[in-house]
C-alpha positions as CSV (number, residue, x, y, z in Angstrom):
1,M,-43.3,-15.9,-16.3
2,T,-40.8,-18.1,-16.7
3,W,-37.0,-16.5,-16.5
4,S,-34.5,-18.7,-18.4
5,A,-31.0,-19.8,-16.7
6,D,-29.0,-17.2,-19.4
7,F,-31.6,-14.1,-17.6
8,W,-30.2,-15.3,-14.0
9,N,-26.0,-16.1,-15.0
10,R,-26.5,-12.6,-16.9
11,S,-27.9,-11.1,-13.4
12,L,-25.9,-12.4,-11.8
13,Q,-22.9,-11.4,-13.3
14,N,-24.0,-7.9,-13.6
15,W,-24.4,-7.7,-9.8
16,Q,-21.1,-9.3,-9.2
17,S,-19.0,-6.6,-11.5
18,E,-20.7,-4.1,-9.7
19,F,-20.0,-5.2,-6.6
20,L,-16.4,-5.5,-7.5
21,A,-16.8,-1.9,-9.0
22,I,-18.1,0.0,-5.6
23,G,-16.2,-2.5,-3.4
24,S,-12.6,-1.4,-5.0
25,M,-13.3,2.4,-5.2
26,V,-14.4,2.3,-1.6
27,V,-10.9,0.5,0.0
28,L,-8.7,2.4,-2.4
29,S,-10.8,5.9,-0.9
30,V,-10.6,4.6,3.2
31,Y,-6.7,4.2,1.9
32,L,-6.0,7.4,0.2
33,R,-8.2,9.2,3.2
34,Q,-6.4,8.0,5.8
35,R,-2.7,7.7,3.9
36,G,-1.9,11.1,5.0
37,S,-4.3,12.1,8.0
38,P,-3.1,14.8,10.5
39,E,-5.6,12.6,12.7
40,S,-4.0,9.4,12.6
41,K,-1.3,8.5,14.8
42,P,1.6,6.0,14.6
43,V,1.2,2.2,14.6
44,G,2.2,0.6,18.3
45,T,0.7,4.0,19.8
46,P,-1.3,3.7,22.6
47,H,-5.0,4.1,22.5
48,N,-5.0,7.2,25.1
49,T,-2.0,9.2,23.1
50,T,-3.5,11.7,21.2
51,D,-2.0,15.2,20.1
52,E,-5.5,17.0,21.2
53,T,-5.5,19.5,24.7
54,G,-8.4,20.6,26.6
């Protein structure tokens, strides 16, 4: 069974579009989740500084 170049070309384009769609959704969701997160600390704050007590 031989596969034509057209088959591989279409398959590669399909995978590229799927990875681009999933990747952009992941990046956007992480950005929107962290944007207003109360767990986020201001830029430049030391790593050992948190608002937690206990």
